DRENTORKOL-3810 file (N, C-alpha, C; in nm, 4 decimals):
REM DRENTORKOL-3810
@n.u->2.8873; n.v->-5.5673; n.w->-1.5268; ca.u->2.8609; ca.v->-5.4561; ca.w->-1.6170; c.u->2.9914; c.v->-5.3812; c.w->-1.6421
@n.u->3.0158; n.v->-5.3473; n.w->-1.7666; ca.u->3.1378; ca.v->-5.2751; ca.w->-1.8017; c.u->3.1343; c.v->-5.1340; c.w->-1.7456
@n.u->3.2531; n.v->-5.0809; n.w->-1.7158; ca.u->3.2630; ca.v->-4.9484; ca.w->-1.6550; c.u->3.1930; c.v->-4.8421; c.w->-1.7384
@n.u->3.2089; n.v->-4.8469; n.w->-1.8709; ca.u->3.1494; ca.v->-4.7448; ca.w->-1.9562; c.u->2.9977; c.v->-4.7397; c.w->-1.9389
@n.u->2.9367; n.v->-4.8570; n.w->-1.9219; ca.u->2.7916; ca.v->-4.8612; ca.w->-1.9031; c.u->2.7538; c.v->-4.8044; c.w->-1.7667
@n.u->2.8316; n.v->-4.8342; n.w->-1.6655; ca.u->2.8043; ca.v->-4.7817; ca.w->-1.5317; c.u->2.8149; c.v->-4.6296; c.w->-1.5330
@n.u->2.9182; n.v->-4.5767; n.w->-1.5950; ca.u->2.9395; ca.v->-4.4322; ca.w->-1.5973; c.u->2.8277; c.v->-4.3592; c.w->-1.6711
@n.u->2.7597; n.v->-4.4289; n.w->-1.7625; ca.u->2.6536; ca.v->-4.3674; ca.w->-1.8420; c.u->2.5170; c.v->-4.3716; c.w->-1.7735
@n.u->2.5065; n.v->-4.4376; n.w->-1.6586; ca.u->2.3789; ca.v->-4.4420; ca.w->-1.5862; c.u->2.3419; c.v->-4.3001; c.w->-1.5453
@n.u->2.2174; n.v->-4.2640; n.w->-1.5647; ca.u->2.1714; ca.v->-4.1303; ca.w->-1.5265; c.u->2.1568; c.v->-4.1215; c.w->-1.3748
@n.u->2.2129; n.v->-4.0163; n.w->-1.3160; ca.u->2.2023; ca.v->-3.9955; ca.w->-1.1718; c.u->2.0559; c.v->-3.9884; c.w->-1.1301
@n.u->1.9733; n.v->-3.9197; n.w->-1.2079; ca.u->1.8323; ca.v->-3.9030; ca.w->-1.1727; c.u->1.7565; c.v->-4.0353; c.w->-1.1719
@n.u->1.8076; n.v->-4.1376; n.w->-1.2373; ca.u->1.7431; ca.v->-4.2679; ca.w->-1.2318; c.u->1.7979; c.v->-4.3524; c.w->-1.1164
@n.u->1.9200; n.v->-4.3259; n.w->-1.0742; ca.u->1.9809; ca.v->-4.4007; ca.w->-0.9641; c.u->1.9353; c.v->-4.3488; c.w->-0.8277
@n.u->1.9247; n.v->-4.2178; n.w->-0.8157; ca.u->1.8884; ca.v->-4.1562; ca.w->-0.6876; c.u->1.7593; c.v->-4.2137; c.w->-0.6274
@n.u->1.6492; n.v->-4.2265; n.w->-0.7051; ca.u->1.5274; ca.v->-4.2848; ca.w->-0.6458; c.u->1.5469; c.v->-4.4273; c.w->-0.5932
@n.u->1.6388; n.v->-4.5014; n.w->-0.6541; ca.u->1.6670; ca.v->-4.6370; ca.w->-0.6055; c.u->1.7346; c.v->-4.6315; c.w->-0.4685
@n.u->1.8258; n.v->-4.5360; n.w->-0.4519; ca.u->1.8894; ca.v->-4.5164; ca.w->-0.3212; c.u->1.7832; c.v->-4.4774; c.w->-0.2175
@n.u->1.6936; n.v->-4.3860; n.w->-0.2549; ca.u->1.5873; ca.v->-4.3416; ca.w->-0.1634; c.u->1.5017; c.v->-4.4604; c.w->-0.1219
@n.u->1.4590; n.v->-4.5388; n.w->-0.2186; ca.u->1.3748; ca.v->-4.6554; ca.w->-0.1900; c.u->1.4460; c.v->-4.7523; c.w->-0.0961
@n.u->1.5739; n.v->-4.7753; n.w->-0.1206; ca.u->1.6507; ca.v->-4.8680; ca.w->-0.0390; c.u->1.6575; c.v->-4.8223; c.w->0.1065
@n.u->1.6894; n.v->-4.6964; n.w->0.1296; ca.u->1.7048; ca.v->-4.6506; ca.w->0.2677; c.u->1.5697; c.v->-4.6341; c.w->0.3365
@n.u->1.4683; n.v->-4.5886; n.w->0.2638; ca.u->1.3366; ca.v->-4.5725; ca.w->0.3258; c.u->1.2750; c.v->-4.7072; c.w->0.3617
@n.u->1.3033; n.v->-4.8103; n.w->0.2834; ca.u->1.2522; ca.v->-4.9444; ca.w->0.3143; c.u->1.3102; c.v->-4.9965; c.w->0.4448
@n.u->1.4252; n.v->-4.9438; n.w->0.4834; ca.u->1.4914; ca.v->-4.9865; ca.w->0.6067; c.u->1.4716; c.v->-4.8863; c.w->0.7208
@n.u->1.3776; n.v->-4.7917; n.w->0.7025; ca.u->1.3444; ca.v->-4.7000; ca.w->0.8105; c.u->1.4294; c.v->-4.5744; c.w->0.8185
@n.u->1.5125; n.v->-4.5498; n.w->0.7187; ca.u->1.5917; ca.v->-4.4271; ca.w->0.7174; c.u->1.5213; c.v->-4.3248; c.w->0.6280
@n.u->1.5697; n.v->-4.2011; n.w->0.6270; ca.u->1.5006; ca.v->-4.0950; ca.w->0.5548; c.u->1.5793; c.v->-4.0447; c.w->0.4344
@n.u->1.5069; n.v->-3.9792; n.w->0.3464; ca.u->1.5683; ca.v->-3.9142; ca.w->0.2310; c.u->1.6657; c.v->-3.8067; c.w->0.2775
@n.u->1.6319; n.v->-3.7382; n.w->0.3854; ca.u->1.7198; ca.v->-3.6340; ca.w->0.4382; c.u->1.8533; c.v->-3.6929; c.w->0.4836
@n.u->1.8492; n.v->-3.8097; n.w->0.5464; ca.u->1.9732; ca.v->-3.8761; ca.w->0.5864; c.u->2.0545; c.v->-3.9181; c.w->0.4640
@n.u->1.9866; n.v->-3.9698; n.w->0.3634; ca.u->2.0544; ca.v->-4.0072; ca.w->0.2393; c.u->2.1206; c.v->-3.8846; c.w->0.1775
@n.u->2.0468; n.v->-3.7753; n.w->0.1699; ca.u->2.1025; ca.v->-3.6522; ca.w->0.1128; c.u->2.2230; c.v->-3.6042; c.w->0.1918
@n.u->2.2160; n.v->-3.6165; n.w->0.3238; ca.u->2.3290; ca.v->-3.5762; ca.w->0.4079; c.u->2.4534; c.v->-3.6587; c.w->0.3741
@n.u->2.4356; n.v->-3.7876; n.w->0.3542; ca.u->2.5471; ca.v->-3.8765; ca.w->0.3195; c.u->2.6042; c.v->-3.8387; c.w->0.1831
@n.u->2.5171; n.v->-3.8170; n.w->0.0856; ca.u->2.5623; ca.v->-3.7804; ca.w->-0.0491; c.u->2.6355; c.v->-3.6465; c.w->-0.0456
@n.u->2.5814; n.v->-3.5501; n.w->0.0260; ca.u->2.6457; ca.v->-3.4179; ca.w->0.0347; c.u->2.7793; c.v->-3.4269; c.w->0.1064
@n.u->2.7889; n.v->-3.5103; n.w->0.2092; ca.u->2.9158; ca.v->-3.5273; ca.w->0.2812; c.u->3.0231; c.v->-3.5797; c.w->0.1859
@n.u->2.9867; n.v->-3.6772; n.w->0.1042; ca.u->3.0836; ca.v->-3.7391; ca.w->0.0149; c.u->3.1237; c.v->-3.6475; c.w->-0.1002
@n.u->3.0271; n.v->-3.5787; n.w->-0.1580; ca.u->3.0505; ca.v->-3.5053; ca.w->-0.2829; c.u->3.0729; c.v->-3.3555; c.w->-0.2665
@n.u->3.0290; n.v->-3.2999; n.w->-0.1559; ca.u->3.0418; ca.v->-3.1552; ca.w->-0.1369; c.u->2.9273; c.v->-3.0745; c.w->-0.1961
@n.u->2.8284; n.v->-3.1412; n.w->-0.2543; ca.u->2.7128; ca.v->-3.0676; ca.w->-0.3059; c.u->2.6381; c.v->-3.0001; c.w->-0.1916
@n.u->2.5808; n.v->-2.8844; n.w->-0.2187; ca.u->2.4878; ca.v->-2.8210; ca.w->-0.1257; c.u->2.3521; c.v->-2.8873; c.w->-0.1464
@n.u->2.2565; n.v->-2.8557; n.w->-0.0600; ca.u->2.1218; ca.v->-2.9102; ca.w->-0.0772; c.u->2.0656; c.v->-2.8672; c.w->-0.2126
@n.u->2.0852; n.v->-2.7406; n.w->-0.2478; ca.u->2.0358; ca.v->-2.6898; ca.w->-0.3763; c.u->2.1100; c.v->-2.7550; c.w->-0.4929
@n.u->2.2398; n.v->-2.7743; n.w->-0.4787; ca.u->2.3185; ca.v->-2.8372; ca.w->-0.5840; c.u->2.2773; c.v->-2.9809; c.w->-0.6082
@n.u->2.2502; n.v->-3.0530; n.w->-0.4998; ca.u->2.2056; ca.v->-3.1917; ca.w->-0.5128; c.u->2.0680; c.v->-3.1963; c.w->-0.5769
@n.u->1.9791; n.v->-3.1070; n.w->-0.5361; ca.u->1.8455; ca.v->-3.1004; ca.w->-0.5948; c.u->1.8548; c.v->-3.0755; c.w->-0.7463
@n.u->1.9466; n.v->-2.9856; n.w->-0.7851; ca.u->1.9662; ca.v->-2.9554; ca.w->-0.9267; c.u->2.0145; c.v->-3.0796; c.w->-1.0020
@n.u->2.1071; n.v->-3.1555; n.w->-0.9421; ca.u->2.1553; ca.v->-3.2791; ca.w->-1.0044; c.u->2.0420; c.v->-3.3810; c.w->-1.0178
@n.u->1.9566; n.v->-3.3888; n.w->-0.9157; ca.u->1.8452; ca.v->-3.4836; ca.w->-0.9183; c.u->1.7468; c.v->-3.4508; c.w->-1.0301
@n.u->1.7405; n.v->-3.3249; n.w->-1.0680; ca.u->1.6482; ca.v->-3.2805; ca.w->-1.1722; c.u->1.7142; c.v->-3.2763; c.w->-1.3097
@n.u->1.8436; n.v->-3.3007; n.w->-1.3147; ca.u->1.9174; ca.v->-3.2918; ca.w->-1.4410; c.u->1.9147; c.v->-3.4247; c.w->-1.5155
@n.u->1.9761; n.v->-3.4232; n.w->-1.6306; ca.u->1.9870; ca.v->-3.5432; ca.w->-1.7126; c.u->2.1304; c.v->-3.5978; c.w->-1.7085
@n.u->2.2075; n.v->-3.5579; n.w->-1.6066; ca.u->2.3490; ca.v->-3.5941; ca.w->-1.5980; c.u->2.3689; c.v->-3.7427; c.w->-1.5710
@n.u->2.4741; n.v->-3.7965; n.w->-1.6328; ca.u->2.5134; ca.v->-3.9340; ca.w->-1.6039; c.u->2.6050; c.v->-3.9335; c.w->-1.4812
@n.u->2.6442; n.v->-4.0528; n.w->-1.4356; ca.u->2.7274; ca.v->-4.0610; ca.w->-1.3152; c.u->2.8622; c.v->-3.9931; c.w->-1.3341
@n.u->2.9188; n.v->-4.0048; n.w->-1.4531; ca.u->3.0473; ca.v->-3.9414; ca.w->-1.4779; c.u->3.0371; c.v->-3.7897; c.w->-1.4597
@n.u->2.9301; n.v->-3.7301; n.w->-1.5088; ca.u->2.9086; ca.v->-3.5861; ca.w->-1.4939; c.u->2.8759; c.v->-3.5504; c.w->-1.3498
@n.u->2.7904; n.v->-3.6302; n.w->-1.2860; ca.u->2.7529; ca.v->-3.6055; ca.w->-1.1462; c.u->2.8770; c.v->-3.5979; c.w->-1.0575
@n.u->2.9646; n.v->-3.6965; n.w->-1.0692; ca.u->3.0858; ca.v->-3.6968; ca.w->-0.9866; c.u->3.1866; c.v->-3.5942; c.w->-1.0354
@n.u->3.1919; n.v->-3.5703; n.w->-1.1653; ca.u->3.2837; ca.v->-3.4710; ca.w->-1.2204; c.u->3.2502; c.v->-3.3292; c.w->-1.1774
@n.u->3.1218; n.v->-3.3021; n.w->-1.1555; ca.u->3.0779; ca.v->-3.1688; ca.w->-1.1140; c.u->3.0716; c.v->-3.1544; c.w->-0.9623
@n.u->3.1023; n.v->-3.2602; n.w->-0.8899; ca.u->3.0993; ca.v->-3.2541; ca.w->-0.7432; c.u->3.1943; c.v->-3.1448; c.w->-0.6958
@n.u->3.1451; n.v->-3.0542; n.w->-0.6123; ca.u->3.2270; ca.v->-2.9399; ca.w->-0.5703; c.u->3.3570; c.v->-2.9772; c.w->-0.5006
@n.u->3.3502; n.v->-3.0720; n.w->-0.4069; ca.u->3.4716; ca.v->-3.1078; ca.w->-0.3325; c.u->3.4504; c.v->-3.2449; c.w->-0.2711
@n.u->3.5213; n.v->-3.3418; n.w->-0.3236; ca.u->3.5080; ca.v->-3.4763; ca.w->-0.2707; c.u->3.5711; c.v->-3.4807; c.w->-0.1319
@n.u->3.5011; n.v->-3.5377; n.w->-0.0369; ca.u->3.5461; ca.v->-3.5384; ca.w->0.1019; c.u->3.6799; c.v->-3.6112; c.w->0.1162
@n.u->3.7775; n.v->-3.5469; n.w->0.1814; ca.u->3.9076; ca.v->-3.6124; ca.w->0.1994; c.u->3.8984; c.v->-3.7400; c.w->0.2840
@n.u->3.7958; n.v->-3.7516; n.w->0.3671; ca.u->3.7789; ca.v->-3.8722; ca.w->0.4482; c.u->3.7137; c.v->-3.9862; c.w->0.3707
@n.u->3.6870; n.v->-3.9645; n.w->0.2427; ca.u->3.6297; ca.v->-4.0713; ca.w->0.1605; c.u->3.7217; c.v->-4.1921; c.w->0.1568
@n.u->3.8500; n.v->-4.1701; n.w->0.1721; ca.u->3.9458; ca.v->-4.2806; ca.w->0.1726; c.u->3.9212; c.v->-4.3754; c.w->0.2907
@n.u->3.8500; n.v->-4.3274; n.w->0.3919; ca.u->3.8182; ca.v->-4.4107; ca.w->0.5081; c.u->3.7010; c.v->-4.5054; c.w->0.4813
@n.u->3.6340; n.v->-4.4868; n.w->0.3675; ca.u->3.5226; ca.v->-4.5743; ca.w->0.3303; c.u->3.5829; c.v->-4.7018; c.w->0.2722
@n.u->3.5751; n.v->-4.8080; n.w->0.3496; ca.u->3.6338; ca.v->-4.9353; ca.w->0.3101; c.u->3.5319; c.v->-5.0463; c.w->0.3292
@n.u->3.5627; n.v->-5.1605; n.w->0.2759; ca.u->3.4752; ca.v->-5.2753; ca.w->0.2913; c.u->3.4308; c.v->-5.3279; c.w->0.1575
@n.u->3.3380; n.v->-5.4215; n.w->0.1624; ca.u->3.2923; ca.v->-5.4892; ca.w->0.0414; c.u->3.1515; c.v->-5.4450; c.w->0.0070
@n.u->3.1324; n.v->-5.4126; n.w->-0.1196; ca.u->2.9991; ca.v->-5.3829; ca.w->-0.1718; c.u->2.9864; c.v->-5.4532; c.w->-0.3067
@n.u->2.8795; n.v->-5.5278; n.w->-0.3235; ca.u->2.8570; ca.v->-5.6060; ca.w->-0.4464; c.u->2.9746; c.v->-5.6990; c.w->-0.4755
@n.u->3.0340; n.v->-5.7525; n.w->-0.3711; ca.u->3.1436; ca.v->-5.8466; ca.w->-0.3873; c.u->3.2770; c.v->-5.7843; c.w->-0.4239
@n.u->3.2845; n.v->-5.6518; n.w->-0.4199; ca.u->3.4065; ca.v->-5.5806; ca.w->-0.4572; c.u->3.4569; c.v->-5.5025; c.w->-0.3367
@n.u->3.5850; n.v->-5.5154; n.w->-0.3063; ca.u->3.6457; ca.v->-5.4405; ca.w->-0.1970; c.u->3.6679; c.v->-5.2971; c.w->-0.2453
@n.u->3.5993; n.v->-5.2026; n.w->-0.1837; ca.u->3.5968; ca.v->-5.0621; ca.w->-0.2260; c.u->3.7372; c.v->-5.0028; c.w->-0.2383
@n.u->3.8205; n.v->-5.0248; n.w->-0.1392; ca.u->3.9529; ca.v->-4.9622; ca.w->-0.1375; c.u->4.0479; c.v->-5.0199; c.w->-0.2421
@n.u->4.0098; n.v->-5.1304; n.w->-0.3051; ca.u->4.0946; ca.v->-5.1916; ca.w->-0.4063; c.u->4.0531; c.v->-5.1569; c.w->-0.5498
@n.u->3.9450; n.v->-5.0810; n.w->-0.5642; ca.u->3.9000; ca.v->-5.0416; ca.w->-0.6979; c.u->4.0007; c.v->-4.9415; c.w->-0.7530
@n.u->4.0566; n.v->-4.9724; n.w->-0.8690; ca.u->4.1641; ca.v->-4.8895; ca.w->-0.9247; c.u->4.1145; c.v->-4.7643; c.w->-0.9950
@n.u->4.0077; n.v->-4.7741; n.w->-1.0712; ca.u->3.9587; ca.v->-4.6596; ca.w->-1.1470; c.u->3.8983; c.v->-4.5572; c.w->-1.0493
@n.u->3.9466; n.v->-4.4327; n.w->-1.0492; ca.u->3.9012; ca.v->-4.3325; ca.w->-0.9513; c.u->3.7499; c.v->-4.3082; c.w->-0.9521
@n.u->3.6897; n.v->-4.3001; n.w->-1.0703; ca.u->3.5449; ca.v->-4.2759; ca.w->-1.0756; c.u->3.4683; c.v->-4.3962; c.w->-1.0228
@n.u->3.5095; n.v->-4.5147; n.w->-1.0610; ca.u->3.4418; ca.v->-4.6345; ca.w->-1.0116; c.u->3.4569; c.v->-4.6469; c.w->-0.8604
@n.u->3.5731; n.v->-4.6079; n.w->-0.8071; ca.u->3.5929; ca.v->-4.6112; ca.w->-0.6620; c.u->3.4936; c.v->-4.5168; c.w->-0.5939
@n.u->3.4741; n.v->-4.3983; n.w->-0.6495; ca.u->3.3790; ca.v->-4.3026; ca.w->-0.5899; c.u->3.2367; c.v->-4.3570; c.w->-0.5934
@n.u->3.2020; n.v->-4.4193; n.w->-0.7035; ca.u->3.0684; ca.v->-4.4790; ca.w->-0.7155; c.u->3.0519; c.v->-4.5879; c.w->-0.6095
@n.u->3.1515; n.v->-4.6719; n.w->-0.5937; ca.u->3.1467; ca.v->-4.7795; ca.w->-0.4936; c.u->3.1464; c.v->-4.7237; c.w->-0.3513
@n.u->3.2173; n.v->-4.6137; n.w->-0.3284; ca.u->3.2160; ca.v->-4.5527; ca.w->-0.1954; c.u->3.0751; c.v->-4.5078; c.w->-0.1591
@n.u->3.0059; n.v->-4.4444; n.w->-0.2534; ca.u->2.8687; ca.v->-4.4027; ca.w->-0.2245; c.u->2.7799; c.v->-4.5245; c.w->-0.2041
@n.u->2.7966; n.v->-4.6270; n.w->-0.2853; ca.u->2.7191; ca.v->-4.7504; ca.w->-0.2658; c.u->2.7400; c.v->-4.8053; c.w->-0.1249
@n.u->2.8634; n.v->-4.8052; n.w->-0.0786; ca.u->2.8957; ca.v->-4.8565; ca.w->0.0549; c.u->2.8291; c.v->-4.7713; c.w->0.1626
@n.u->2.8346; n.v->-4.6393; n.w->0.1464; ca.u->2.7721; ca.v->-4.5498; ca.w->0.2441; c.u->2.6208; c.v->-4.5702; c.w->0.2483
@n.u->2.5589; n.v->-4.5879; n.w->0.1324; ca.u->2.4142; ca.v->-4.6122; ca.w->0.1269; c.u->2.3814; c.v->-4.7452; c.w->0.1937
@n.u->2.4639; n.v->-4.8470; n.w->0.1705; ca.u->2.4443; ca.v->-4.9762; ca.w->0.2381; c.u->2.4512; c.v->-4.9599; c.w->0.3895
@n.u->2.5504; n.v->-4.8855; n.w->0.4368; ca.u->2.5647; ca.v->-4.8637; ca.w->0.5810; c.u->2.4435; c.v->-4.7910; c.w->0.6375
@n.u->2.3942; n.v->-4.6920; n.w->0.5652; ca.u->2.2756; ca.v->-4.6181; ca.w->0.6088; c.u->2.1561; c.v->-4.7120; c.w->0.6169
@n.u->2.1368; n.v->-4.7918; n.w->0.5137; ca.u->2.0238; ca.v->-4.8845; ca.w->0.5099; c.u->2.0333; c.v->-4.9913; c.w->0.6189
@n.u->2.1545; n.v->-5.0260; n.w->0.6585; ca.u->2.1720; ca.v->-5.1284; ca.w->0.7616; c.u->2.1591; c.v->-5.0721; c.w->0.9030
@n.u->2.1332; n.v->-4.9416; n.w->0.9137; ca.u->2.1083; ca.v->-4.8823; ca.w->1.0440; c.u->2.2302; c.v->-4.8325; c.w->1.1180
@n.u->2.3414; n.v->-4.8227; n.w->1.0505; ca.u->2.4636; ca.v->-4.7737; ca.w->1.1151; c.u->2.4443; c.v->-4.6288; c.w->1.1593
@n.u->2.5052; n.v->-4.5912; n.w->1.2686; ca.u->2.4938; ca.v->-4.4555; ca.w->1.3205; c.u->2.5536; c.v->-4.3552; c.w->1.2217
@n.u->2.4877; n.v->-4.2409; n.w->1.2093; ca.u->2.5308; ca.v->-4.1398; ca.w->1.1126; c.u->2.6742; c.v->-4.0942; c.w->1.1385
@n.u->2.7160; n.v->-4.0835; n.w->1.2639; ca.u->2.8526; ca.v->-4.0402; ca.w->1.2949; c.u->2.9548; c.v->-4.1378; c.w->1.2363
@n.u->2.9222; n.v->-4.2650; n.w->1.2414; ca.u->3.0138; ca.v->-4.3656; ca.w->1.1859; c.u->3.0111; c.v->-4.3644; c.w->1.0343
@n.u->2.8934; n.v->-4.3449; n.w->0.9750; ca.u->2.8835; ca.v->-4.3389; ca.w->0.8297; c.u->2.9656; c.v->-4.2228; c.w->0.7770
@n.u->2.9588; n.v->-4.1096; n.w->0.8463; ca.u->3.0296; ca.v->-3.9884; ca.w->0.8030; c.u->3.1734; c.v->-3.9847; c.w->0.8537
@n.u->3.2183; n.v->-4.0949; n.w->0.9076; ca.u->3.3583; ca.v->-4.1109; ca.w->0.9510; c.u->3.4015; c.v->-3.9990; c.w->1.0445
@n.u->3.3168; n.v->-3.9715; n.w->1.1452; ca.u->3.3488; ca.v->-3.8656; ca.w->1.2421; c.u->3.4001; c.v->-3.9240; c.w->1.3721
END
């Protein structure tokens, strides 16, 4: 899929897919929200507002209050792409969240997911 199409995906349509993925593996929506807030800096209320908005991914990440400086520690392969090698900054952020959601769904400890 071309980057422009990915950036135009609505956050409110992607979020339920993340929820379904982690809940199917025995994790909770609260844990997912914690991971998203850690990465993006959204508060619980801010994330809830984004979930109810019509924002696309470009807007969702563009409005993120403070991207976590430890996001650079999110490495590995997701969807056949090495996260740390993605050149486009927005696409890298999208892939970082995908990687974190994968780790959550695979049962990784929250301390390791949050790079603590």
